[in-house]
Structure formats: structure tokens, C-alpha cells
C-alpha positions as CSV (number, residue, x, y, z in Angstrom):
1,X,-3.3,-10.2,16.7
2,X,-0.7,-12.3,15.1
3,X,2.7,-12.0,16.9
4,X,1.9,-8.9,19.0
5,X,3.3,-8.5,22.5
6,X,1.0,-6.9,25.2
7,X,1.8,-3.3,25.9
8,X,4.0,-2.7,22.8
9,X,2.8,-0.5,20.1
10,X,2.6,-2.2,16.7
11,X,1.6,-1.3,13.2
12,X,-1.2,-3.0,11.4
13,X,0.3,-4.7,8.3
14,X,-2.9,-6.2,6.9
15,X,-6.3,-7.5,7.7
16,X,-7.1,-10.9,6.5
17,X,-11.0,-10.7,6.4
18,X,-13.8,-10.2,4.1
19,X,-14.7,-6.7,3.0
20,X,-17.6,-6.3,5.5
21,X,-15.3,-7.0,8.4
22,X,-12.5,-4.8,7.0
23,X,-14.9,-1.9,6.7
24,X,-16.1,-2.4,10.3
25,X,-12.5,-2.4,11.6
26,X,-11.7,0.7,9.5
27,X,-14.7,2.4,11.1
28,X,-13.2,1.6,14.5
29,X,-9.8,3.0,13.4
30,X,-8.0,-0.3,12.7
31,X,-6.6,-0.2,9.2
32,X,-3.3,-1.0,7.5
33,X,-0.6,1.5,8.6
34,X,-2.4,2.4,11.8
35,X,-0.5,1.9,15.1
36,X,-2.3,0.0,17.8
37,X,-1.4,-1.3,21.3
38,X,-2.6,-4.7,22.5
39,X,-3.4,-4.0,26.2
40,X,-4.7,-7.4,27.5
41,X,-5.7,-10.8,26.6
42,X,-8.3,-12.4,28.8
43,X,-11.1,-15.0,28.6
44,X,-11.1,-15.2,24.8
45,X,-11.1,-11.4,24.3
46,X,-8.3,-9.0,23.4
47,X,-8.3,-5.3,24.4
48,X,-6.5,-2.9,22.1
49,X,-5.7,0.8,22.3
50,X,-6.5,2.6,19.1
51,X,-5.7,6.3,19.1
52,X,-7.3,7.5,22.4
53,X,-9.9,4.6,22.7
54,X,-9.8,1.0,23.9
55,X,-11.6,-1.7,22.0
56,X,-12.5,-5.2,23.0
57,X,-12.6,-7.9,20.3
58,X,-12.8,-11.7,20.4
59,X,-9.8,-13.8,19.5
60,X,-11.4,-14.9,16.1
61,X,-11.4,-11.3,15.0
62,X,-8.1,-10.4,16.5
63,X,-6.4,-13.3,14.7
64,X,-7.4,-11.7,11.4
65,X,-5.2,-8.6,12.1
66,X,-1.6,-9.0,11.1
67,X,1.0,-6.6,12.6
68,X,4.6,-5.8,12.3
């Protein structure tokens, strides 16, 4: 996630990825306007809290998510 502090709730501003990746993230609950919380960043993976779930994604995918 671009410019996100761990443990602080942020709002997804945009997703800079192709349509297939955007649809996949939307299916997981990550879309523009949704609030998410980055929980940890370890060994090339990022854990985020989305609604009542926690998701793990690699840095390559996390860097496509812009937050404010």
C-alpha cells in the first residue's frame, strides 16, 4: 500500500492494476472508498484487515493499492 502506516485505518483511493486484478480485489472487499487497515508487513507480504477478515498479499499487489 502506498503511504500507509501499520495499524491505522485508511481509505482506498484507487487501484492501479488491470481489470482482472481489480475484479479480484473487489471480490475480496478491496475497492475505492473502502476502509482497510494494514496490520503487518513481513517477509515480502502485507496483512490487511478488510471488514472482519484479514488478507495476506505480496508487496507487488499491495503497491498497486493507493490510499488516503
